[in-house]
VOMAR-870595 format. One record per residue (C-alpha): x, y, z; residue number from 1; residue in one letter. Coordinates in Angstrom, 3 decimals, padded with zeros to 6 digits, m for minus. Example, Ala and Ser with C-alpha at 12.3 -4.5 7.8 and 13.67 -1.06 7.14 Angstrom:
BEGIN
pt u = 012.300, v = m004.500, w = 007.800, pos = 1, code = a .
pt u = 013.670, v = m001.060, w = 007.140, pos = 2, code = s .
! end
This chain:
BEGIN
pt u = m085.748, v = 006.562, w = 077.767, pos = 1, code = m .
pt u = m088.509, v = 007.941, w = 075.537, pos = 2, code = t .
pt u = m089.445, v = 010.572, w = 078.123, pos = 3, code = s .
pt u = m085.836, v = 011.752, w = 078.361, pos = 4, code = t .
pt u = m085.603, v = 012.044, w = 074.583, pos = 5, code = l .
pt u = m088.845, v = 014.046, w = 074.420, pos = 6, code = l .
pt u = m087.605, v = 016.463, w = 077.090, pos = 7, code = v .
pt u = m084.243, v = 016.716, w = 075.297, pos = 8, code = f .
pt u = m085.850, v = 017.533, w = 071.947, pos = 9, code = l .
pt u = m088.306, v = 019.990, w = 073.478, pos = 10, code = g .
pt u = m085.557, v = 021.732, w = 075.434, pos = 11, code = a .
pt u = m083.585, v = 022.180, w = 072.223, pos = 12, code = g .
pt u = m086.563, v = 023.869, w = 070.604, pos = 13, code = i .
pt u = m087.163, v = 026.038, w = 073.671, pos = 14, code = g .
pt u = m083.489, v = 026.997, w = 073.895, pos = 15, code = g .
pt u = m083.440, v = 027.986, w = 070.222, pos = 16, code = a .
pt u = m086.567, v = 030.104, w = 070.754, pos = 17, code = l .
pt u = m084.953, v = 031.759, w = 073.774, pos = 18, code = r .
pt u = m081.849, v = 032.545, w = 071.750, pos = 19, code = h .
pt u = m084.007, v = 034.062, w = 069.002, pos = 20, code = g .
pt u = m085.869, v = 036.305, w = 071.443, pos = 21, code = v .
pt u = m082.581, v = 037.467, w = 072.971, pos = 22, code = n .
pt u = m081.103, v = 038.294, w = 069.577, pos = 23, code = i .
pt u = m084.245, v = 040.136, w = 068.461, pos = 24, code = a .
pt u = m084.494, v = 042.134, w = 071.693, pos = 25, code = s .
pt u = m080.880, v = 043.310, w = 071.452, pos = 26, code = v .
pt u = m081.366, v = 044.226, w = 067.789, pos = 27, code = k .
pt u = m084.608, v = 046.138, w = 068.404, pos = 28, code = w .
pt u = m084.140, v = 047.521, w = 071.926, pos = 29, code = l .
pt u = m080.411, v = 047.508, w = 072.662, pos = 30, code = g .
pt u = m078.447, v = 046.085, w = 075.560, pos = 31, code = m .
pt u = m079.053, v = 048.703, w = 078.256, pos = 32, code = a .
pt u = m081.794, v = 046.619, w = 079.919, pos = 33, code = f .
pt u = m082.424, v = 042.831, w = 079.876, pos = 34, code = p .
pt u = m085.585, v = 043.124, w = 077.760, pos = 35, code = y .
pt u = m085.042, v = 039.685, w = 076.259, pos = 36, code = g .
pt u = m084.960, v = 037.875, w = 079.588, pos = 37, code = t .
pt u = m087.928, v = 039.848, w = 080.861, pos = 38, code = m .
pt u = m089.894, v = 039.039, w = 077.707, pos = 39, code = t .
pt u = m088.936, v = 035.372, w = 077.925, pos = 40, code = i .
pt u = m090.056, v = 035.135, w = 081.561, pos = 41, code = n .
pt u = m093.378, v = 036.867, w = 080.916, pos = 42, code = i .
pt u = m094.190, v = 035.019, w = 077.677, pos = 43, code = v .
pt u = m093.047, v = 031.680, w = 079.106, pos = 44, code = g .
pt u = m095.216, v = 032.131, w = 082.183, pos = 45, code = s .
pt u = m098.211, v = 033.072, w = 080.050, pos = 46, code = g .
pt u = m097.741, v = 030.060, w = 077.800, pos = 47, code = v .
pt u = m097.298, v = 027.813, w = 080.863, pos = 48, code = m .
pt u = m100.662, v = 029.073, w = 082.106, pos = 49, code = g .
pt u = m102.250, v = 028.223, w = 078.768, pos = 50, code = l .
pt u = m100.620, v = 024.782, w = 078.633, pos = 51, code = v .
pt u = m101.378, v = 023.895, w = 082.263, pos = 52, code = a .
pt u = m104.945, v = 025.143, w = 081.908, pos = 53, code = g .
pt u = m105.449, v = 023.201, w = 078.693, pos = 54, code = w .
pt u = m104.149, v = 020.007, w = 080.301, pos = 55, code = f .
pt u = m106.255, v = 020.535, w = 083.428, pos = 56, code = a .
pt u = m109.528, v = 021.746, w = 081.922, pos = 57, code = f .
pt u = m109.640, v = 020.797, w = 078.242, pos = 58, code = r .
pt u = m107.480, v = 017.799, w = 077.518, pos = 59, code = a .
pt u = m108.452, v = 015.798, w = 080.588, pos = 60, code = g .
pt u = m107.223, v = 012.252, w = 080.345, pos = 61, code = e .
pt u = m106.751, v = 012.683, w = 076.586, pos = 62, code = g .
pt u = m103.349, v = 014.348, w = 076.965, pos = 63, code = a .
pt u = m100.495, v = 011.905, w = 077.270, pos = 64, code = s .
pt u = m097.680, v = 012.244, w = 079.772, pos = 65, code = q .
pt u = m095.330, v = 012.351, w = 076.794, pos = 66, code = e .
pt u = m097.055, v = 015.468, w = 075.421, pos = 67, code = l .
pt u = m096.883, v = 017.102, w = 078.843, pos = 68, code = r .
pt u = m093.173, v = 016.334, w = 079.105, pos = 69, code = l .
pt u = m092.450, v = 017.599, w = 075.593, pos = 70, code = f .
pt u = m094.386, v = 020.869, w = 075.954, pos = 71, code = l .
pt u = m094.059, v = 021.868, w = 079.613, pos = 72, code = a .
pt u = m090.777, v = 020.320, w = 080.726, pos = 73, code = t .
pt u = m089.066, v = 020.319, w = 077.336, pos = 74, code = g .
pt u = m090.027, v = 023.370, w = 075.277, pos = 75, code = i .
pt u = m091.000, v = 025.667, w = 078.135, pos = 76, code = l .
pt u = m088.173, v = 024.387, w = 080.339, pos = 77, code = g .
pt u = m085.697, v = 025.131, w = 077.554, pos = 78, code = g .
pt u = m087.288, v = 028.513, w = 076.929, pos = 79, code = f .
pt u = m087.490, v = 029.556, w = 080.598, pos = 80, code = t .
pt u = m087.641, v = 027.786, w = 083.938, pos = 81, code = t .
pt u = m089.353, v = 030.910, w = 085.253, pos = 82, code = f .
pt u = m092.581, v = 029.503, w = 083.838, pos = 83, code = s .
pt u = m092.284, v = 026.423, w = 086.074, pos = 84, code = a .
pt u = m091.443, v = 028.655, w = 089.038, pos = 85, code = f .
pt u = m094.528, v = 030.784, w = 088.321, pos = 86, code = s .
pt u = m096.773, v = 027.722, w = 088.004, pos = 87, code = l .
pt u = m095.497, v = 026.214, w = 091.262, pos = 88, code = d .
pt u = m096.031, v = 029.497, w = 093.118, pos = 89, code = a .
pt u = m099.584, v = 029.920, w = 091.808, pos = 90, code = v .
pt u = m100.503, v = 026.298, w = 092.551, pos = 91, code = l .
pt u = m099.377, v = 026.743, w = 096.159, pos = 92, code = l .
pt u = m101.424, v = 029.957, w = 096.364, pos = 93, code = w .
pt u = m104.515, v = 028.339, w = 094.816, pos = 94, code = e .
pt u = m104.315, v = 025.458, w = 097.315, pos = 95, code = r .
pt u = m104.522, v = 028.054, w = 100.079, pos = 96, code = g .
pt u = m100.902, v = 027.568, w = 101.102, pos = 97, code = e .
pt u = m100.222, v = 031.297, w = 101.063, pos = 98, code = v .
pt u = m097.350, v = 031.154, w = 103.545, pos = 99, code = g .
pt u = m095.607, v = 028.417, w = 101.578, pos = 100, code = q .
pt u = m096.174, v = 030.324, w = 098.332, pos = 101, code = a .
pt u = m094.613, v = 033.464, w = 099.819, pos = 102, code = a .
pt u = m091.718, v = 031.448, w = 101.255, pos = 103, code = f .
pt u = m091.188, v = 029.775, w = 097.880, pos = 104, code = y .
pt u = m091.187, v = 033.044, w = 095.937, pos = 105, code = v .
pt u = m089.109, v = 035.091, w = 098.361, pos = 106, code = l .
pt u = m086.768, v = 032.219, w = 099.176, pos = 107, code = g .
pt u = m086.223, v = 031.305, w = 095.541, pos = 108, code = s .
pt u = m085.473, v = 034.876, w = 094.479, pos = 109, code = v .
pt u = m083.355, v = 035.852, w = 097.480, pos = 110, code = a .
pt u = m081.380, v = 032.610, w = 097.645, pos = 111, code = l .
pt u = m080.885, v = 032.484, w = 093.876, pos = 112, code = s .
pt u = m079.470, v = 036.018, w = 093.915, pos = 113, code = l .
pt u = m077.281, v = 035.130, w = 096.904, pos = 114, code = a .
pt u = m076.025, v = 031.983, w = 095.150, pos = 115, code = a .
pt u = m075.143, v = 033.978, w = 092.041, pos = 116, code = l .
pt u = m073.300, v = 036.613, w = 094.094, pos = 117, code = v .
pt u = m071.483, v = 033.811, w = 095.926, pos = 118, code = g .
pt u = m070.488, v = 032.157, w = 092.665, pos = 119, code = g .
pt u = m069.210, v = 035.429, w = 091.232, pos = 120, code = l .
pt u = m067.283, v = 036.184, w = 094.438, pos = 121, code = a .
pt u = m065.738, v = 032.721, w = 094.396, pos = 122, code = t .
pt u = m064.516, v = 033.057, w = 090.829, pos = 123, code = v .
pt u = m063.287, v = 036.607, w = 091.440, pos = 124, code = r .
pt u = m061.424, v = 035.400, w = 094.511, pos = 125, code = g .
pt u = m059.697, v = 032.714, w = 092.458, pos = 126, code = l .
pt u = m058.619, v = 035.206, w = 089.791, pos = 127, code = s .
! end
């Protein structure tokens, strides 16, 4: 139960940060291009690299699972799941599983776009 609460609280923080970046990007750059989402994905992936690297190389056994859940799954998951996608893809690549990494990246992007188009088509068909 504690782990679920930590993820819940972290996700709330991450979601609020995401909302703030989206508002700021529209205010500063307009709505012609999804600058907010692009910024969120890039920043979230960079922060995930810092967090994952810190846990792996600096914190060692000193970092609790609760802290990992709060930061990586909670805050970064609420901010952007693209950071988790990026980490998974790089970990596959670093393990030498290049084919699986490529399949994961291409499959995730292509099938996610196809699922969105399918969802839109379904709702449009019901209208």
